[in-house]
TORKOL-4160 file (C-alpha; in steps of 0.2 Angstrom, whole numbers, padded with zeros to 4 digits, m for minus):
322
<pt num="1" X="0753" Y="0531" Z="0476"/>
<pt num="2" X="0751" Y="0512" Z="0477"/>
<pt num="3" X="0744" Y="0509" Z="0462"/>
<pt num="4" X="0757" Y="0514" Z="0453"/>
<pt num="5" X="0769" Y="0504" Z="0465"/>
<pt num="6" X="0755" Y="0489" Z="0460"/>
<pt num="7" X="0761" Y="0495" Z="0440"/>
<pt num="8" X="0779" Y="0495" Z="0444"/>
<pt num="9" X="0779" Y="0480" Z="0453"/>
<pt num="10" X="0769" Y="0468" Z="0440"/>
<pt num="11" X="0783" Y="0476" Z="0425"/>
<pt num="12" X="0796" Y="0470" Z="0437"/>
<pt num="13" X="0790" Y="0453" Z="0437"/>
<pt num="14" X="0788" Y="0451" Z="0420"/>
<pt num="15" X="0804" Y="0459" Z="0414"/>
<pt num="16" X="0815" Y="0445" Z="0427"/>
<pt num="17" X="0801" Y="0433" Z="0427"/>
<pt num="18" X="0805" Y="0427" Z="0445"/>
<pt num="19" X="0811" Y="0440" Z="0459"/>
<pt num="20" X="0814" Y="0440" Z="0478"/>
<pt num="21" X="0806" Y="0452" Z="0489"/>
<pt num="22" X="0822" Y="0460" Z="0493"/>
<pt num="23" X="0825" Y="0464" Z="0474"/>
<pt num="24" X="0808" Y="0471" Z="0473"/>
<pt num="25" X="0809" Y="0482" Z="0488"/>
<pt num="26" X="0827" Y="0489" Z="0480"/>
<pt num="27" X="0817" Y="0492" Z="0462"/>
<pt num="28" X="0803" Y="0501" Z="0471"/>
<pt num="29" X="0814" Y="0511" Z="0485"/>
<pt num="30" X="0802" Y="0502" Z="0499"/>
<pt num="31" X="0801" Y="0492" Z="0514"/>
<pt num="32" X="0802" Y="0474" Z="0509"/>
<pt num="33" X="0788" Y="0476" Z="0520"/>
<pt num="34" X="0780" Y="0485" Z="0508"/>
<pt num="35" X="0785" Y="0475" Z="0493"/>
<pt num="36" X="0778" Y="0457" Z="0501"/>
<pt num="37" X="0761" Y="0466" Z="0503"/>
<pt num="38" X="0762" Y="0473" Z="0486"/>
<pt num="39" X="0767" Y="0456" Z="0478"/>
<pt num="40" X="0751" Y="0450" Z="0489"/>
<pt num="41" X="0738" Y="0461" Z="0482"/>
<pt num="42" X="0744" Y="0457" Z="0466"/>
<pt num="43" X="0740" Y="0439" Z="0468"/>
<pt num="44" X="0724" Y="0444" Z="0476"/>
<pt num="45" X="0717" Y="0454" Z="0464"/>
<pt num="46" X="0717" Y="0442" Z="0450"/>
<pt num="47" X="0734" Y="0442" Z="0443"/>
<pt num="48" X="0742" Y="0424" Z="0443"/>
<pt num="49" X="0758" Y="0427" Z="0455"/>
<pt num="50" X="0762" Y="0415" Z="0466"/>
<pt num="51" X="0778" Y="0411" Z="0477"/>
<pt num="52" X="0791" Y="0399" Z="0480"/>
<pt num="53" X="0801" Y="0398" Z="0496"/>
<pt num="54" X="0818" Y="0391" Z="0498"/>
<pt num="55" X="0836" Y="0393" Z="0488"/>
<pt num="56" X="0832" Y="0397" Z="0473"/>
<pt num="57" X="0814" Y="0403" Z="0475"/>
<pt num="58" X="0804" Y="0421" Z="0475"/>
<pt num="59" X="0788" Y="0428" Z="0468"/>
<pt num="60" X="0784" Y="0423" Z="0450"/>
<pt num="61" X="0768" Y="0425" Z="0433"/>
<pt num="62" X="0764" Y="0407" Z="0433"/>
<pt num="63" X="0768" Y="0400" Z="0416"/>
<pt num="64" X="0777" Y="0414" Z="0410"/>
<pt num="65" X="0759" Y="0421" Z="0411"/>
<pt num="66" X="0762" Y="0441" Z="0403"/>
<pt num="67" X="0751" Y="0455" Z="0403"/>
<pt num="68" X="0751" Y="0468" Z="0390"/>
<pt num="69" X="0747" Y="0482" Z="0399"/>
<pt num="70" X="0749" Y="0495" Z="0383"/>
<pt num="71" X="0735" Y="0488" Z="0373"/>
<pt num="72" X="0746" Y="0493" Z="0355"/>
<pt num="73" X="0751" Y="0483" Z="0342"/>
<pt num="74" X="0763" Y="0482" Z="0334"/>
<pt num="75" X="0765" Y="0495" Z="0319"/>
<pt num="76" X="0759" Y="0507" Z="0333"/>
<pt num="77" X="0771" Y="0504" Z="0346"/>
<pt num="78" X="0784" Y="0505" Z="0331"/>
<pt num="79" X="0778" Y="0522" Z="0327"/>
<pt num="80" X="0776" Y="0529" Z="0345"/>
<pt num="81" X="0796" Y="0524" Z="0348"/>
<pt num="82" X="0803" Y="0530" Z="0333"/>
<pt num="83" X="0794" Y="0545" Z="0338"/>
<pt num="84" X="0804" Y="0546" Z="0351"/>
<pt num="85" X="0819" Y="0540" Z="0351"/>
<pt num="86" X="0827" Y="0554" Z="0345"/>
<pt num="87" X="0820" Y="0564" Z="0361"/>
<pt num="88" X="0827" Y="0553" Z="0372"/>
<pt num="89" X="0841" Y="0566" Z="0380"/>
<pt num="90" X="0828" Y="0571" Z="0394"/>
<pt num="91" X="0827" Y="0560" Z="0412"/>
<pt num="92" X="0807" Y="0559" Z="0412"/>
<pt num="93" X="0806" Y="0553" Z="0394"/>
<pt num="94" X="0821" Y="0540" Z="0396"/>
<pt num="95" X="0809" Y="0533" Z="0412"/>
<pt num="96" X="0795" Y="0533" Z="0406"/>
<pt num="97" X="0799" Y="0524" Z="0391"/>
<pt num="98" X="0808" Y="0513" Z="0400"/>
<pt num="99" X="0791" Y="0508" Z="0410"/>
<pt num="100" X="0784" Y="0507" Z="0392"/>
<pt num="101" X="0797" Y="0494" Z="0387"/>
<pt num="102" X="0792" Y="0483" Z="0402"/>
<pt num="103" X="0776" Y="0483" Z="0397"/>
<pt num="104" X="0779" Y="0478" Z="0382"/>
<pt num="105" X="0776" Y="0458" Z="0376"/>
<pt num="106" X="0794" Y="0451" Z="0372"/>
<pt num="107" X="0789" Y="0447" Z="0353"/>
<pt num="108" X="0789" Y="0468" Z="0353"/>
<pt num="109" X="0802" Y="0472" Z="0361"/>
<pt num="110" X="0815" Y="0471" Z="0350"/>
<pt num="111" X="0805" Y="0483" Z="0336"/>
<pt num="112" X="0802" Y="0495" Z="0350"/>
<pt num="113" X="0819" Y="0497" Z="0355"/>
<pt num="114" X="0826" Y="0497" Z="0338"/>
<pt num="115" X="0815" Y="0512" Z="0333"/>
<pt num="116" X="0821" Y="0520" Z="0347"/>
<pt num="117" X="0838" Y="0519" Z="0342"/>
<pt num="118" X="0834" Y="0523" Z="0323"/>
<pt num="119" X="0833" Y="0542" Z="0322"/>
<pt num="120" X="0843" Y="0557" Z="0329"/>
<pt num="121" X="0837" Y="0574" Z="0334"/>
<pt num="122" X="0851" Y="0587" Z="0328"/>
<pt num="123" X="0845" Y="0603" Z="0340"/>
<pt num="124" X="0856" Y="0617" Z="0326"/>
<pt num="125" X="0854" Y="0623" Z="0310"/>
<pt num="126" X="0869" Y="0624" Z="0299"/>
<pt num="127" X="0873" Y="0640" Z="0307"/>
<pt num="128" X="0876" Y="0630" Z="0321"/>
<pt num="129" X="0863" Y="0642" Z="0329"/>
<pt num="130" X="0850" Y="0634" Z="0343"/>
<pt num="131" X="0836" Y="0630" Z="0338"/>
<pt num="132" X="0824" Y="0620" Z="0350"/>
<pt num="133" X="0821" Y="0625" Z="0368"/>
<pt num="134" X="0828" Y="0622" Z="0382"/>
<pt num="135" X="0820" Y="0606" Z="0388"/>
<pt num="136" X="0818" Y="0614" Z="0404"/>
<pt num="137" X="0807" Y="0627" Z="0397"/>
<pt num="138" X="0798" Y="0616" Z="0388"/>
<pt num="139" X="0796" Y="0603" Z="0400"/>
<pt num="140" X="0789" Y="0617" Z="0412"/>
<pt num="141" X="0779" Y="0625" Z="0397"/>
<pt num="142" X="0768" Y="0607" Z="0397"/>
<pt num="143" X="0766" Y="0606" Z="0415"/>
<pt num="144" X="0760" Y="0626" Z="0414"/>
<pt num="145" X="0745" Y="0622" Z="0401"/>
<pt num="146" X="0742" Y="0604" Z="0409"/>
<pt num="147" X="0740" Y="0611" Z="0428"/>
<pt num="148" X="0732" Y="0628" Z="0422"/>
<pt num="149" X="0744" Y="0637" Z="0428"/>
<pt num="150" X="0750" Y="0657" Z="0423"/>
<pt num="151" X="0767" Y="0661" Z="0420"/>
<pt num="152" X="0780" Y="0675" Z="0421"/>
<pt num="153" X="0788" Y="0672" Z="0403"/>
<pt num="154" X="0807" Y="0679" Z="0399"/>
<pt num="155" X="0807" Y="0681" Z="0379"/>
<pt num="156" X="0817" Y="0689" Z="0367"/>
<pt num="157" X="0809" Y="0693" Z="0351"/>
<pt num="158" X="0815" Y="0697" Z="0333"/>
<pt num="159" X="0823" Y="0713" Z="0332"/>
<pt num="160" X="0818" Y="0718" Z="0353"/>
<pt num="161" X="0826" Y="0719" Z="0369"/>
<pt num="162" X="0824" Y="0703" Z="0378"/>
<pt num="163" X="0808" Y="0707" Z="0391"/>
<pt num="164" X="0796" Y="0695" Z="0404"/>
<pt num="165" X="0778" Y="0697" Z="0404"/>
<pt num="166" X="0763" Y="0685" Z="0409"/>
<pt num="167" X="0754" Y="0675" Z="0400"/>
<pt num="168" X="0740" Y="0661" Z="0400"/>
<pt num="169" X="0749" Y="0644" Z="0393"/>
<pt num="170" X="0733" Y="0640" Z="0383"/>
<pt num="171" X="0745" Y="0626" Z="0371"/>
<pt num="172" X="0760" Y="0620" Z="0363"/>
<pt num="173" X="0757" Y="0618" Z="0342"/>
<pt num="174" X="0772" Y="0610" Z="0332"/>
<pt num="175" X="0772" Y="0615" Z="0315"/>
<pt num="176" X="0787" Y="0613" Z="0301"/>
<pt num="177" X="0800" Y="0607" Z="0315"/>
<pt num="178" X="0797" Y="0624" Z="0323"/>
<pt num="179" X="0787" Y="0622" Z="0342"/>
<pt num="180" X="0776" Y="0635" Z="0348"/>
<pt num="181" X="0766" Y="0641" Z="0361"/>
<pt num="182" X="0748" Y="0648" Z="0360"/>
<pt num="183" X="0744" Y="0660" Z="0376"/>
<pt num="184" X="0732" Y="0673" Z="0379"/>
<pt num="185" X="0738" Y="0690" Z="0385"/>
<pt num="186" X="0733" Y="0709" Z="0388"/>
<pt num="187" X="0735" Y="0710" Z="0369"/>
<pt num="188" X="0723" Y="0694" Z="0365"/>
<pt num="189" X="0729" Y="0678" Z="0359"/>
<pt num="190" X="0747" Y="0677" Z="0354"/>
<pt num="191" X="0762" Y="0665" Z="0349"/>
<pt num="192" X="0779" Y="0664" Z="0357"/>
<pt num="193" X="0791" Y="0654" Z="0348"/>
<pt num="194" X="0800" Y="0640" Z="0360"/>
<pt num="195" X="0817" Y="0643" Z="0354"/>
<pt num="196" X="0816" Y="0663" Z="0359"/>
<pt num="197" X="0810" Y="0657" Z="0379"/>
<pt num="198" X="0823" Y="0662" Z="0388"/>
<pt num="199" X="0814" Y="0659" Z="0409"/>
<pt num="200" X="0797" Y="0653" Z="0414"/>
<pt num="201" X="0794" Y="0656" Z="0429"/>
<pt num="202" X="0774" Y="0650" Z="0437"/>
<pt num="203" X="0766" Y="0664" Z="0446"/>
<pt num="204" X="0755" Y="0651" Z="0458"/>
<pt num="205" X="0737" Y="0661" Z="0447"/>
<pt num="206" X="0726" Y="0651" Z="0437"/>
<pt num="207" X="0725" Y="0651" Z="0419"/>
<pt num="208" X="0710" Y="0661" Z="0409"/>
<pt num="209" X="0705" Y="0652" Z="0397"/>
<pt num="210" X="0694" Y="0661" Z="0385"/>
<pt num="211" X="0677" Y="0656" Z="0381"/>
<pt num="212" X="0674" Y="0637" Z="0373"/>
<pt num="213" X="0694" Y="0639" Z="0369"/>
<pt num="214" X="0701" Y="0628" Z="0356"/>
<pt num="215" X="0719" Y="0623" Z="0351"/>
<pt num="216" X="0716" Y="0619" Z="0333"/>
<pt num="217" X="0706" Y="0633" Z="0329"/>
<pt num="218" X="0713" Y="0647" Z="0339"/>
<pt num="219" X="0732" Y="0641" Z="0330"/>
<pt num="220" X="0723" Y="0640" Z="0314"/>
<pt num="221" X="0715" Y="0660" Z="0315"/>
<pt num="222" X="0733" Y="0665" Z="0320"/>
<pt num="223" X="0742" Y="0655" Z="0309"/>
<pt num="224" X="0729" Y="0664" Z="0296"/>
<pt num="225" X="0734" Y="0684" Z="0300"/>
<pt num="226" X="0754" Y="0677" Z="0304"/>
<pt num="227" X="0752" Y="0671" Z="0282"/>
<pt num="228" X="0741" Y="0686" Z="0277"/>
<pt num="229" X="0755" Y="0695" Z="0285"/>
<pt num="230" X="0765" Y="0686" Z="0275"/>
<pt num="231" X="0758" Y="0688" Z="0258"/>
<pt num="232" X="0756" Y="0706" Z="0261"/>
<pt num="233" X="0763" Y="0714" Z="0246"/>
<pt num="234" X="0766" Y="0704" Z="0228"/>
<pt num="235" X="0779" Y="0709" Z="0213"/>
<pt num="236" X="0779" Y="0707" Z="0196"/>
<pt num="237" X="0793" Y="0701" Z="0188"/>
<pt num="238" X="0802" Y="0692" Z="0173"/>
<pt num="239" X="0816" Y="0680" Z="0179"/>
<pt num="240" X="0828" Y="0670" Z="0167"/>
<pt num="241" X="0822" Y="0652" Z="0166"/>
<pt num="242" X="0836" Y="0646" Z="0173"/>
<pt num="243" X="0837" Y="0654" Z="0188"/>
<pt num="244" X="0818" Y="0649" Z="0191"/>
<pt num="245" X="0824" Y="0635" Z="0200"/>
<pt num="246" X="0833" Y="0643" Z="0212"/>
<pt num="247" X="0820" Y="0658" Z="0214"/>
<pt num="248" X="0807" Y="0643" Z="0218"/>
<pt num="249" X="0822" Y="0635" Z="0231"/>
<pt num="250" X="0822" Y="0652" Z="0239"/>
<pt num="251" X="0806" Y="0656" Z="0243"/>
<pt num="252" X="0796" Y="0640" Z="0237"/>
<pt num="253" X="0775" Y="0645" Z="0239"/>
<pt num="254" X="0779" Y="0660" Z="0237"/>
<pt num="255" X="0784" Y="0662" Z="0220"/>
<pt num="256" X="0770" Y="0658" Z="0207"/>
<pt num="257" X="0778" Y="0654" Z="0190"/>
<pt num="258" X="0766" Y="0664" Z="0174"/>
<pt num="259" X="0770" Y="0659" Z="0157"/>
<pt num="260" X="0785" Y="0660" Z="0145"/>
<pt num="261" X="0786" Y="0676" Z="0138"/>
<pt num="262" X="0790" Y="0681" Z="0121"/>
<pt num="263" X="0809" Y="0687" Z="0123"/>
<pt num="264" X="0810" Y="0666" Z="0131"/>
<pt num="265" X="0810" Y="0672" Z="0151"/>
<pt num="266" X="0797" Y="0668" Z="0162"/>
<pt num="267" X="0784" Y="0679" Z="0171"/>
<pt num="268" X="0783" Y="0676" Z="0190"/>
<pt num="269" X="0773" Y="0686" Z="0204"/>
<pt num="270" X="0783" Y="0686" Z="0221"/>
<pt num="271" X="0773" Y="0688" Z="0239"/>
<pt num="272" X="0782" Y="0693" Z="0255"/>
<pt num="273" X="0779" Y="0707" Z="0271"/>
<pt num="274" X="0787" Y="0722" Z="0263"/>
<pt num="275" X="0794" Y="0728" Z="0249"/>
<pt num="276" X="0811" Y="0729" Z="0256"/>
<pt num="277" X="0809" Y="0710" Z="0262"/>
<pt num="278" X="0806" Y="0705" Z="0244"/>
<pt num="279" X="0818" Y="0714" Z="0237"/>
<pt num="280" X="0831" Y="0709" Z="0249"/>
<pt num="281" X="0826" Y="0690" Z="0242"/>
<pt num="282" X="0824" Y="0696" Z="0225"/>
<pt num="283" X="0842" Y="0707" Z="0222"/>
<pt num="284" X="0855" Y="0692" Z="0225"/>
<pt num="285" X="0849" Y="0685" Z="0208"/>
<pt num="286" X="0856" Y="0700" Z="0201"/>
<pt num="287" X="0852" Y="0704" Z="0182"/>
<pt num="288" X="0845" Y="0689" Z="0178"/>
<pt num="289" X="0829" Y="0692" Z="0184"/>
<pt num="290" X="0819" Y="0712" Z="0184"/>
<pt num="291" X="0805" Y="0718" Z="0193"/>
<pt num="292" X="0792" Y="0726" Z="0182"/>
<pt num="293" X="0780" Y="0732" Z="0197"/>
<pt num="294" X="0775" Y="0738" Z="0210"/>
<pt num="295" X="0788" Y="0754" Z="0210"/>
<pt num="296" X="0792" Y="0753" Z="0228"/>
<pt num="297" X="0800" Y="0737" Z="0225"/>
<pt num="298" X="0809" Y="0742" Z="0209"/>
<pt num="299" X="0812" Y="0757" Z="0219"/>
<pt num="300" X="0822" Y="0748" Z="0236"/>
<pt num="301" X="0832" Y="0737" Z="0222"/>
<pt num="302" X="0838" Y="0754" Z="0215"/>
<pt num="303" X="0843" Y="0760" Z="0231"/>
<pt num="304" X="0850" Y="0742" Z="0233"/>
<pt num="305" X="0861" Y="0743" Z="0218"/>
<pt num="306" X="0864" Y="0763" Z="0221"/>
<pt num="307" X="0874" Y="0758" Z="0238"/>
<pt num="308" X="0882" Y="0739" Z="0230"/>
<pt num="309" X="0889" Y="0752" Z="0219"/>
<pt num="310" X="0896" Y="0764" Z="0230"/>
<pt num="311" X="0904" Y="0753" Z="0239"/>
<pt num="312" X="0911" Y="0741" Z="0227"/>
<pt num="313" X="0913" Y="0751" Z="0213"/>
<pt num="314" X="0925" Y="0762" Z="0218"/>
<pt num="315" X="0946" Y="0755" Z="0219"/>
<pt num="316" X="0944" Y="0746" Z="0237"/>
<pt num="317" X="0961" Y="0744" Z="0250"/>
<pt num="318" X="0975" Y="0737" Z="0240"/>
<pt num="319" X="0968" Y="0739" Z="0222"/>
<pt num="320" X="0971" Y="0753" Z="0209"/>
<pt num="321" X="0961" Y="0763" Z="0197"/>
<pt num="322" X="0962" Y="0755" Z="0181"/>
């Protein structure tokens, strides 16, 4: 589009100070005739652009005039480039940032470039597993959300075989460093973790949006339902005070600390989605924690203890009975 070219021509002028028609034509990938018309159009629109003939001539902004096309302040620019700098692995974002840098006044450009270099994103966890979606999948989903296009999504849920389903992408949400897609499905609104997306294929059909759909409201409803499942079962226990910090690090907000008991231990309540899940987390504390109720969690822990005793309580390879 010509409007895009005119903006690009102005940014190129601001960056170089003075340009020739062949230089601008090469930058914009157009003919020299088109580049000349674009420069003349800038001058006609009131931009202080003038041409100088002869050796060393070219087109310049009068008096080195600059136009800040962004309208951003110094603090806003630093925040923007600090946030986007670590993500510059994608060609699209690198190109966008280059254009934005050109639009900045020289006094702000150095700070922006420094902010863009001041962060790094590591896409793997400490187990060396990838935790971010493939850039192509994220870009495809972003396009589908913006364009309102239904997609066929390849997805591998937790403990489930990979499969495909047709969904209506409605929005993207970032929660605590993890990206999710909110989408309409045959079973209603669902969330999909982007790191488990395997493929994205647009169907060409238009998305069907629920009436009065609001992404923030929909996410809160979905998140609350998920959190309710995470707190479905509560276990009451007593824990050695020396082990309490470890328990809190393991389970965070799912541990509620009570008062000190007469025996010196501390009463706690631990929330989880099921007795097995709670028992799995607490079993590592061994005798430093005792579950008091409910019986279902105690039974699971007793079963785990019996399995461990059966496995490790008998002589293993290379060991002799005492």
